[in-house]
N, C-alpha and C positions, 0 to 999 in steps of 0.2 A: 452319528451325522460327522463328529470331528473325527472316526478313525478312516469314515469314508473318503472325508479328508481330504487326511492323510494320504493313504495308497494312493488316492489320484496323483496327487502332489510329488510322490515318490516316484511311483512309475513315468509322468512326467519327464521327470530329473533324467532319471534312467533313460528312457530315448534318446535325451540331448546329450546324454555326457557319450552316450554308442554313438551319434552320429557324429559327434566332435573328434572321438576313436578314428570311424570311419575316414573321417575327411583328412586326418591327421595318414591314417596307411596312403591314400589316395598318392599323396605327396611323397614319400617316399622310392626315392628311387636308384635304392641299391639294386645291383645288380653282380651276377659271379662271373667277375671280370676276365675268368679265365673260358668262361664261355665264347664272351664278348671275345678276346681274342683271336679263338678259332674264327668264330664267326667271320671278321675282319680281318683275318689271316692279318694281325700285328707281328711285327717285329720287335723282340725284346728293349729297345730305343722306346717305340712306338707304343708299346704297351706299358712302360714306368710313366710317359707323357700322359698318357691316356687316365691311366688309372689316378692321378695327379688333378687332371682336369675335371674325372666324373667326378671328385670328393668335394672341390670345391664345387660342384651343379647339384649335389645332394645336400651340401649345409646351402645354398640358397634355398633351393627346391622347401629346404626345412621351416627358415626362414617366413617362405609364404606360407605355407602351412597352421604358422601361430600368428600369421598378419592377422587384421580388420578385415573384415567382406570387402571393401570398398577397395584395400590399397592391394588384395591380394592377387588379382587378375597380373596387374601391371606389375609383379615383383615376379610371376612366371614367368612371364615375358621376356623382362630382363635377365634370368637367367637363363631360359633355353637361350635368345640369343647370343650373351659371352660363352657357354655352352661350345652354340655351332660355331663361333666365332676362333674358339681357341682349336676346337678340333677339324675347320677345315684347314688350317695350317701346320696339322701332324696329321694328317690321314692324307691318304693320293687320293686320286677323284672316284677310283670306283671303293672303297673305305667308305670315303664321305655320303655318296650316293645311300650303299648301304648303312649306315648310321644314319643318315637324315628316315631312310624308312621305319628303320627300327624305332628309332624317338618318337615320329611324329603315330606311330602304331602305339605307341604306350602311351603318348600323352593322349590318346584320342581315346582307347581301354581304358582310362582313368578318368575320365569325365572333364579333362583339364583342356582342353583343347575345344 
């Protein structure tokens, strides 16, 4: 009986750990910057700025991943708003629209929107 209870407890804990890992993975926003630069047709100055902005965005999203459930959505919203505001300043209209499309698709595919 004790062995059965211990086995069930260990299985439950393992499922929670797997769920937590999957949760954190959803918030990992790292991308291949070279592919993003090609997709958005960035010049060298834009690429450097976009990389800096995206690094800050990734850090903000990881903070959200480790936050309490009730704070998580607000932290994600703040991170996205900050990222979009900075990208709007760096990208031209065509690049910005394409970036928004990519960002929205990524957030939706990961269940964060």
